[in-house]
N, C-alpha and C positions, 0 to 999 in steps of 0.2 A: 241782497245778494242777487246777482244775475247769473242764471245758468244758461249757457249756450248749448244747444242741442242740434246735432246733425241727424236728420231723418233720412234713412236710406230705404227705398222700397225693396221688398222681397216678396216671395210667393204668397205668404199669408198676411201681409200688411206692411208694417214699417218697423225697422230697427231704429231705436232712439239712442244715439250715442251722446251721453251727457258729459260734458267736459269735467274732468277731475272727479267724476262719480262712478260712472259705469255705463252699462248698456241694458236697456229693457226693450219691450216690444209693445206695439199697439196695432189692432186691426185697421184702424182708420186714423187719419191725422186729426179729425174732429175730436177723438177720444184721447189723443196723445197728451194734452196738457194735464189731464187728471192722472193719467198713468205715470207721467214724469214726476208729478208732485207726490204721488204715493211712493214711488221709488226713492225719491230724495228723502222723504220722511223716514222710510225704512233705513236708508243709508246713514242718515244723521241721527236717528233715534228720536227725532222730534215728531210730535203728532201734527199731522197736516189738517188744519181746519177745513170745513166744507165751503167757506166763503171763497169761491173761485169765480173770478170775473175774467173772461177771455183767457189770456195767458198770464194772469197775475193772481197771486194768492198770499195769504199771511201764513207763515210757517214759524212756529216757535216764537211768536211775538215780533218777528222782524219781517220786513217785506221781501218777498221772493218774486223775481220776474223771470219769465222763460222767454228765450229767443230761439225759435225753432226754424231751422234752415233746411228745407227739403233738398236732398241731393238727387237731382233728376237727370244728371248727365247732360246729354245733348238736347234734351227737351227743355232744360232750364231757360234757354234763350227764347224759346217759343212762348213759355208761360210768362216770362217777363214782358215780352212784346205784347201779348194779349192783355195783361194787366195795365200796361202803359196806354194801350189803345182805348181800353174801357175808361180809364181815368180821363183821357183827353175827350172822349165822347161825352162823358158826364159834364165836363167843363163847357164844352160847346153847347150842350143842351141847356145848361144854366144861362149861358149868354143869349141863346136863341129866345128863351122865355123872357129874359130881361128886355130884349128888343121888341118882342111881341107885346109885352105889357105897355111899353112906351108908345108903340104904334096904336094900340087899342085906345089909350088915353087921348092921343092926338086926334084920332078919327072921331071919337065922341066929342072932343072939344070943338071940332069943325062941324058938328051937327050931323055926322053920319049916324044912321040908326044902328042899334045893337045888332039887328039881323044882318045888315049889310057889312058891318065891321066883322062879324063872325064869318061871313062868306069870304070876305077879302083876306082874312087871316087864317082861313081853313080850321077854325075852332068852333066850339059850341057858343051859342048865345049866352049861356050861363057863365062861361069862362070870360067872355068880353065884359059882361056885367061886373063880375068879380074884379077883373083887372082894372076896370074903370073906377071902382071904389077904392082899391088898394092904394096906399101911399107910394 
């Protein structure tokens, strides 16, 4: 079962509107998953086990998933843009490291010393050595 939850900020934390169940509260979004599972457990009369992984848990022998959607009004677009930018930055960082690894291997294959390769790539000698060994 998938429970969709709309989280609305208020003065003391978050209102958690659980589709077809009701509303509960949590001081933080971090604690919201457990609060929601406890509330769903009370509502359905089924014991909620402790095995909670992120926003997934087992409840009454069946899998329960939580989808929490913070309702941040006009700030939502800023949050989405920040997350998209962070994702893109991580992708670019991965690509930069892949290219640096290839450059380190090529420099070493051309006989450039570890120290000079490190200087050229603006990394430590240990990193060049590791990159030169890695497949």
